C-alpha positions in Angstrom: 108.2 84.4 76.3 104.7 85.4 75.3 102.7 86.5 78.3 99.3 85.0 79.0 96.4 87.3 78.0 92.8 86.2 78.8 89.6 88.0 79.3 88.1 88.2 82.8 85.4 85.8 81.7 88.1 83.3 80.6 89.8 83.6 84.0 86.5 83.2 85.9 85.8 80.0 83.9 89.2 78.5 84.5 89.9 79.4 88.1 88.1 78.4 91.3 86.3 81.4 93.0 89.2 81.6 95.6 91.9 81.4 92.9 90.2 84.2 91.0 89.8 86.4 94.1 93.5 86.0 95.0 95.1 85.9 91.5 92.9 88.4 89.6 91.5 90.6 92.4 94.6 90.8 94.6 92.8 89.1 97.4 94.5 87.4 100.4 93.4 84.2 102.1 93.0 84.1 105.8 96.3 83.4 107.7 96.8 79.7 108.5 94.0 78.6 106.2 95.8 77.7 103.0 96.6 74.1 102.2 100.3 74.8 101.5 101.1 76.7 104.7 102.4 73.7 106.6 103.0 71.3 103.7 106.6 70.5 103.0 106.5 67.9 100.2 109.3 68.0 97.7 108.5 69.5 94.3 107.9 72.6 92.3 105.3 75.2 93.0 103.6 76.5 89.8 101.2 79.4 89.2 97.6 78.3 89.7 96.7 80.7 86.9 99.1 79.8 84.1 101.3 76.9 85.3 104.6 78.7 85.1 107.3 77.5 87.6 107.5 80.0 90.6 109.2 78.3 93.6 111.1 75.2 94.5 110.3 73.3 97.7 113.9 73.5 98.8 113.4 77.3 99.4 110.2 76.8 101.4 110.3 77.3 105.2 108.0 77.7 108.1 108.1 81.5 108.8 105.1 81.4 111.2 103.4 84.1 109.2 100.3 82.0 108.2 101.1 81.7 104.5 103.6 79.6 102.6 107.0 81.3 102.7 109.9 80.9 100.4 113.3 82.6 100.6 113.8 82.8 96.8 111.8 82.4 93.6 112.6 79.6 91.1 114.2 82.3 88.9 114.4 86.0 88.7 112.3 85.9 85.6 109.4 84.0 87.3 108.1 86.9 89.3 107.5 90.6 88.9 107.5 93.0 91.9 105.9 96.4 92.4 105.1 98.8 95.2 101.8 98.2 97.1 100.6 101.1 99.3 97.1 99.6 100.0 95.7 99.5 103.6 98.1 102.3 104.7 101.2 100.1 104.4 104.2 100.1 102.1 104.9 96.6 100.8 106.3 94.9 97.8 103.7 93.0 95.8 104.8 89.8 94.0 103.1 88.8 90.8 103.5 86.0 88.3 105.5 87.4 85.4 103.8 85.2 82.9 100.1 86.0 83.6 100.3 89.0 86.0 98.4 87.0 88.8 98.8 88.4 92.3 100.8 85.9 94.4 101.4 87.8 97.7 104.2 90.0 99.0 107.9 89.9 99.7 109.5 91.2 103.0 113.1 91.7 104.0 113.0 89.5 107.1 113.7 86.1 105.7 116.5 83.6 106.4 119.9 83.3 104.7 121.0 83.1 102.0 118.7 85.9 100.6 117.1 87.5 103.7 113.8 87.6 101.8 110.4 86.2 102.8 108.1 85.6 99.9 104.8 85.3 101.6 102.5 83.6 99.0 98.9 82.7 99.0 98.2 78.9 98.7 95.4 79.7 96.3 98.0 81.1 93.9 100.1 77.9 93.9 99.9 74.4 92.5 102.5 71.9 93.8 103.9 69.4 91.4 105.3 66.8 93.8 108.5 64.9 92.9 
């Protein structure tokens, strides 16, 4: 798969200011402010930057964290992970493997079957309802 490569000017032209801040500048939306936090429609969640499939609604749950939470990505190839030590914390950042956009973080306190909580910004997602 060829990865998406765009200039920052192209990203700014294609994304809303909030999408750009989250996806390209590694921003975080305020807790409980994202449109997908308490939405549980059936469908597939795609990257707001490039459209690649990231998560399925069947893996979404209400974690109470203030952001959409999933216990697994759509596939292991959908996301990349790397260590994030900003703000004096040690976390695992989650990025879209196709465009490199910042999605959120993953924590080891999720439900079965994975025990993972993918805490994802709504601005990084586009739901394609079934």
